[in-house]
C-alpha positions, 0 to 999 in steps of 0.5 A: 760706820754702817758699812764697817758693821755690815763687814763685821757681821758677815759681809765678805770684803771681797764680795763688797769690792766685787760689786763696788767695781761695777760702778766703774769708779776709780780714783780711791783706795778701800781698806778695812781693819779690825780694831777695838774701841773701849775694849769692844771690837769692831771693824773700821773702814778707810776710803781714801779718795784721790779726787780734788773736787768731789762735786757731783750733781744728782743727775750725775749720780743717778746716772752712774748707779743706773748705768752700772752693773749692780744688781737692780735691788741694789740700784733701787735702794742706793738710788732711794738713799740719794734721792732722800739726800737730794730732796733734803739738800734742795729744801735747805738750799732753796732749789730744785732736787734735779738742781742739787750738786752734792759736795761731801756727799758727792765724793767717792767715799760717800758714794761707796758708803751708800752703795756699799750699805745697799750691797751689804743689806742685799748680801746678808738678806736683811729685809726689815731694819729697825733703828733706835732713836737718834742722837741729836748733838749741838755745837758747829761743823765745818762744811763746804758752805762754811760753818753749819750748826749741828745737827746738820740742816740736811740731817734735820730735813731727813729726820722728819717724823723720826724719833730723836733725842738730845745729847749734850755733845759738840760732835756730829754723831748723825750725818746727813749720809747716815741719816738718809741710809737709815730713814730709807732702809729702816721700816720703823724706829723704836725698840728692838723687835721680837727676834732671835739674835744670829749675828752682831756687827760693830762698825768703828768710827774715826772720831774719838768722843769727847764723853768717853762713850765708844764711837761705835755703830752696832748692827744686831741681825736675827730672825723675827718672830711675831708673837700675837700675845706681845704688843706695844700699847698706849695708855692714855689717862686724865682725871676728871672731877666736873663731868656727869657720870651719866655720860660715860656709857656713851663715852665708853661706846665712842671710845671702843668704836674708835678702836680702844683696846680697853677702858677703865673708869676708877673713882678717886678723890681729887684736890679739895676733897672733890670726888673724881674719876680716872679715865684710863684707855688702853689703845693700839698706837695707830689708833691713839690720836683718835681716841684722844680727840675723842676724850677731849671732845666728849668730856671736860677733860683739858689735858691728857697723860699718855705713854707707851707700855708692853702688853702681854696677852694669851694666844686666843682664837674666837669661835664657838661651841655647840651646847644643848641651847645651841651654838654660843660664842666662846674664846679658846685661849692658850694658858700656861696650864693648858687650853681652855674655853672661855664664854662670851658673856653677851652671848651667854646672856642672850641664852640665859634670858631666852631659856629662862636659866641662871647665867652661871648654868651656862658658864659651868656646862661650857667649862665641862666641854671638850676643847676639841669641839671649838669651831673657829671663826672664819673671816 
C-alpha cells in the first residue's frame, strides 16, 4: 500500500522497476493497477513471487542489499528498515538479530515493498515523513509460526514510543513491514505539519475491511514551512485548596526556570465551599515532563490534567531602542495592523526608578518612536 501510494503520487513505474533490477532478484512478477475503493481512486500493487520457501536470514538480506547496484541512500534506508525488523523479531523469538531468519518478511514481496519504499522516497525527494497515530486492531492472524495475536508481536515491538489507538476490528491493518517502514522513515508521529500540498497519492490494499472503511494508505506530499507563530503547546492544570499562597512566587520562579511559557493562578471556589486556585501552566511539549515533576514536588497537588493545544502568537524580535534615557529593551511585533514596538516591563521599571519618573511616560515615549530605529539583539 505504501508502494502504491508512492506510484500514485508520481513515482514512475519504469523508474521503480529499473532500480529494483539492481537487486538481482529473480522469480517474481510486478504489476500495478489503477483502482477505486469506496469511490476513491488509487494504485494497487501486485507482487507475485514464484518462491516456494521464502525464508532468508538477516545476514542474507544485508548482503543482497549491500552488494546491489542501488543508490547508497536507498541502500542505507532499506538496511535500516530491515535492521529494525531484525531487532524486533529477535526480541519476540528470544535470539540475536544476526540469527533472525525472516519468514513472511524474507520473501521477495516484502523485500520489494521495503526497498521500493526507499526508492520512492528518494526519487520524490521526501526528506521528512510524518505519520498519524497508528490503529491497533484485535483478533488473530495466521503466520509461519501458527496463529498469533493482533497486533502481531513484532509490530508491537516496533511501535515502542509511537502513538497508537485501539480499533475494534479483527483484521490486521499495521503489519510488521509497514511498522518498520514508518518507524524508520518517519521523523515524528502526530498531526499534519504546516505545509503547502503539492500531491496526494493513495495506495490500495487487497483486503476488504469489515467495518466498511476504505482500505487505503494516503500519502500527502508538500513543501513545509515553519511559521514561528504556530506551535503545539501542552496545557497543564491542577486545582489546589490546601496550600499556602505565599509559596506561589517561588513556584513561578521554578516553573519559568524549568521552561514554562506562561503560568497563571486563578482563584476559584471548590467543593465544600473552600477557596482554592487553578494552577495553569503552558509548556513546550519537550519541557512538559520537568514542569509536571516541579508542580508535584513543590505543591500539595496529587494529580494533574494535561492536553495539547495549538498556540498562535505574533512574530516578534527581541532588541532595544535608543531613548533620551538610554537604550531600553523592547520587542518588535508584527501585528495584523502593522509593526509596533512593545516595551519590556522590567527594563522600563528600572529606568522609571532611576530617573524618578512615571512608568507610563516611558511607555508613551516608546510608542511614538520609529520602528526603523529598532536594534535587534544579536545572539
